[in-house]
N, C-alpha and C positions, 0 to 999 in steps of 0.2 A: 642379305637376308632381312635386316631390319627395314630396309626400303621396301621390299616386297610386302612385308607385313602391313605397313601403313597404306600401301596401295590397295591391298585387299580390304582393309578396314574402311577406307574411303569408298570403295566400290559398294560395300555392304550398306554403308550409311546412305549413299545416293539411291541405292535400290529400295531401301525402306522408305526414304522420302518420296521417291517416285510413286510408290504404292499409295502413300498418303495423298499425294497430289491427285492421283487418279480418282481416289474416293471422293475428294473434295470437288473435283470437276464434275463427277457424276451427280453430286448433290445440288449443283447449281441449276440455272435455267430460268425461264420466265417466271415472274412472281405474280401471284394472285393478290389483288388488293381491291378494296371497295372505294367508292367516292361518296363524299358528303357535299351536298349543295348547302352551304352555310346560310344562304339567304332564305331558302324555303324550308330548311331543316329536313331535307329528304336524303336518304341513303340508298346507294345503288351497289349491286354486286355483279361481278362478271358471270356470264352464263356458264362458262366452263367450270367455275367453282362449284356450281350446283350439281354438275354431272360428275366431276372428278372427285370432289371431296364429300359431297352430301348425297351422292348416288341417286339423284333424280334422273329420269330419262329426259334428255334435252335434244331437240332438233332445231336446226337453223335453215330457214328457207331464204336464201340470199335474194332471189328474184322478187319475192313478195315482202322481204325485210321482216319476216315473222319468226318469232321464237315460240316453240311449243314445249311446255314443261308438263310432265305427267308423273304420277306415282299411283300405281294401282288403277282404280277407276276415276281418279281425280285428275283433271286436265285443264290447263289454261293456255290460251294463245294470245300473245301480245305482239304489237307491231311497232317498229321503231318510229318514233316521232308522234305516236298517237296515244291519246288518253282514254281509249276504249280497249276492252279485252273481251275475249269469249271464254267464259268459265263454265265448263260442263254444258256447252251448247246454249248458254245464256249470255247476252251482251251486258257487260257491266262497265261502269266508269272507274278509272284509276286516277289517283291523285298526281301521278307523275309519269311521263312517257319514257320508254326505253331509248337509249342512244348508243352510238358507236363512237369510240375514241381510240385512235391509234390502232385500228384493226380489231379491237375488242368490243364486244357487245355487252352493255350493262342494262340491268332491269331494276326497277324500284323494289326494295326489299319488303316494304310494307304489304304490297299485294301478295307476295309469296307467303308472308306470315298469316295474312287473313284468309287466303283461299286454299293454301296447301298445308296448313297447320304446321308451319315451319317453326320449331322451337328455337328461340334465340334470346339473347340479352346483350346489353351494351356494357363493356368493360371500360370505364372512364380512365382507369390507371394506365391503359395502354392504347387508347383510341382504337379499340378492337371490338369486332362483333364476335360473340361466342355462340356457336351452334351445337346443340346436343345431337351428336352423331352416334346413335346406338349407345354404347357404354362410354364412349370417348367424347371429348369436347374438341371441336374444330374451331380454329381461330383465324379470323380474316382481318388484317390491318385495314384501316380506313383513313383516307387522307381527303383534304378539301379539293374541290374542283380547281381551285386557284394554284395548287402546288404544281410546280413545273418539274418534270423529270429531266434532270440535268444530263447533258452529254458527258459531263465530267463527274463520275460518281464519287470521287475522292477529292477533297479540297484541303489545302494546307494553309495555315495562317498563324501569325503571332499576334497576340492581343494582350493589352494591359488592363487589369481590372482594379477598380477601387473597392477595397474592403476596409471599412472604417477609415483610419488615417493612413492605411498602407496601400502601396501600389504593387500589385503582383503581376509579373509577366508570365504568360502561359504560351506554350506551344500546343497547337490544336490540329488534329486531323479529324475531318468530318466525313463520314461514309454514308452513302445513300443505301439503306438496307433493302429498298425496293428495286434497286437496279438489278437487272438480269445478269450483269457482269460481275457482281459482288458475291463472295461467299466467305463466311467466317470459319475459322478453324482454331485448333489448339496444338501447340508444339510441346513435346517433352524432349529435353536435351538428350541428344544421341539416342532417342527412342528408348531410354532406360531410366526408370524412376530411381532417384538418388544421384544421377549424373548431373553435370552442369556444362554449359556451353555458352559461347557469346551470342548475344541477341542477333547480331548480324549473320552469323553462321546458321542459326536456327531458321531465320527468314530465308536465307539463300538456298539451303538444301531442301526446304519445303516449297520453294518457288512462290513465296508470298511477296506481295508488293509492299506490305507494311506489317509491322509487328510491335507489340508493346509487352513489357514485362508482366508476368502473371501473378501467381500466388506467392505467399511467404514461404520460406524454406530455411533449412538449418545451414545458413551461410557460414557459420563459425564452427562447424563440426571439425573435430580433430581426428576423425576416423577415415576421412577421405570419401565418405558417403554423405551427401547433402540432401536428405529427404525433404520433399515438399510437405507443407502443412495444409490440410484441407482437401476437399474433393477436387478431382480433376477428371473430366469426361472428355474423351477424344474419339471422334467418329462414332459416337453412340455407345462407346464402351467405357465403363468406370475403370480408370487405370490407377487411381489413388483415392483412398477413402479418408474420411475425417475422423476426428476423435470425439464425435457427437457434440460439438459446440454449435453455437448459433450464429457464427459469422456469416455475413452476406455472401450470396453466390450469384455470379453472372451466368445466366442460362440462355442457350440459343438452340433453335431447331434447324433442320436442314434448309428450311426456306427463310432463314434469317429473322425469325420472330424472336426478339430478345426481351428478356425480363430479368429483374433482380428480385431474388427471394431470400428469405431467411434460411439459415441452416436447417431449422426444424421443418420448414415447409418443403425443403428440397427433396426429402424422401417421397413426398406425394408426387412431385414432378417426375421423379424417376419411375414410379409405378405407372405413370401414363405412357411410358415408352416412346416419348417424342423428343427426349433430350439428345441432341446431337453433340453439343459441346458445353462444358461448364468449368468455371474456375472459382474456387472459394477463397475469398480474401477479406474485403471489408476495411473499415466499417461502412455502413450505409450513410450516404451523404444527403441525398434528396429523395423524397417520396411524394409522388403526385404533385410536383411543382412546389414543394415546401422543404426547407432545410430540416432534416431530422437526423441529428448526430447524437448517438448514444453508444460510444464504443464499449463502455463498461458493461452494458447489458448484453452485448455480443460476446463478451468474455475476454476483452482486451485488458491487460494489466500493465503493459510496458509504457513508461512515460513518453517514449518516442511516438506512440500513437495517441496517448491520452492528452498530453499537454505540450510537448515540445514542437518546435518548428523545424522543418527539414524539407529536402527534396521529396516530391510526392507525384504519384501517378493515379489517375482516376479514369473511369469509364462511365459514360452516361448515354441515355436514350432520350431523344426529343419526342414531342407529341406527334410530330409528323414522320416518325419512323426513320430517324437518322441516328447513327452511332457517333459519339464524339469521344475521342481519346485525347486526354489532357495531361500535360506534365507541367509542374511548376518547380522552380529552383529552391524555394523556401516558403513554407506556409504551415500553419497549424491545421489540424483536421477540420476545425470549425471554419477556418478561412477558406480551405479548399472547397468545402461545401458551398460557400457563397460564390466562389469562382465558378463552380459547375452550374449553379443556378443562373448566374449572369450569362454563361456561355450557351444557355438554352436547354439544359438538361431538365427533363420532367421526372426522370428517375436517374439516380447516380450512386456509385459506390467507389471506395478506394481500392487500389491494388497495392502490391508491395511497393515500398518507397526507399528513401535513403540512397545507398549506393546501388540498389537494384533498379532505380527509376531509369527507364530508357524508352526511346521511341525511334523507330527506323522507318524510312520511306524511300522506295525506289533505290534501294541499295546503299543509301547514305544515312548516317546517324543524324537525326534532328536533336536528340538528347542521348549522349553516350553513357551507358551504365558504368559504374565504377567497379563492377565485378561480373563474372560469369553467372548465368542464371539457370534456374531449374526448369522453367517452362515459360510459355509466352502465349499471348493472344495473337492470332494471325489473321490478316486480311488478304484475301485472294482477289485478283481482278483479271478476268478473261478479256480477250480482245474480241470486240463485236465483229 
């Protein structure tokens, strides 16, 4: 009888995980991103973004290599490789020519701004173009023309960093957020808030290629229920709320746009209805390429966070839209921040640490946690 019970339980767990995997698979797909020519300081956007996200009417004439963009009575026709365009039946000069790269057609954004009244601004914190799309803001990641889309969207390495007089060894996973094969997710142990599970099992049942420990939780509870602390968003749904503190939150959308916000600002992100996943932990380590460590302001009081050295996990985002997952065996929070900066993070925050610190890749532990965990950050990789 007991054997049958566990078989049923395993079946339910796999069924729930399979549903989660299906949702994540549906969220993936080709990524929209713009290019910046750093030599001429020109920015280009894919034409499909104009139609899919910004709702312009866009047509592509393959034979003539022409792009027609219209909205109401306003229309512009551009040609690949040419610096002239036809705007409302008038020929005008443009400062940069459209081009095709890897089957995607890109047009210079400045001409769209000038002729089609496209409202936009540049977000330096995330190398992102922000477009006012009705009442919502659409975000387009921008990378340099020199950035190569690797055939290996996940790379693993060990690296030693010099922090003052100290040498700190780190295990690093770097994930290309712009790869069509990559999708982020959040796991909750046994799909039940208050439950715990091994990091390896959470990764396995959710079909994730990699996973890292997530938020803090009541690891020393004597009730048998180990509730997580802070916000957790899974597949667009808030599954755990916080206690109104200001601890940093890792936020990502369905198309892998990642940012780190304060607990106070997170409410605004939720109202925008674009949050697909989120984990609240902290403290903030790096902001806009500078070390910004102030755990007390975020509400931390435990010396383990404020002053002590210990095993730690952190997550960061580079300027060219790569996610970096880092674990170190022993460091203060201030030292961890310097490690993240040297590792290339432009934005970074800490996750739970100590015995919770763990990282798994392709079914094997890179860093083994010392206990079961409440939740985890997941990395999915589909096969091209």
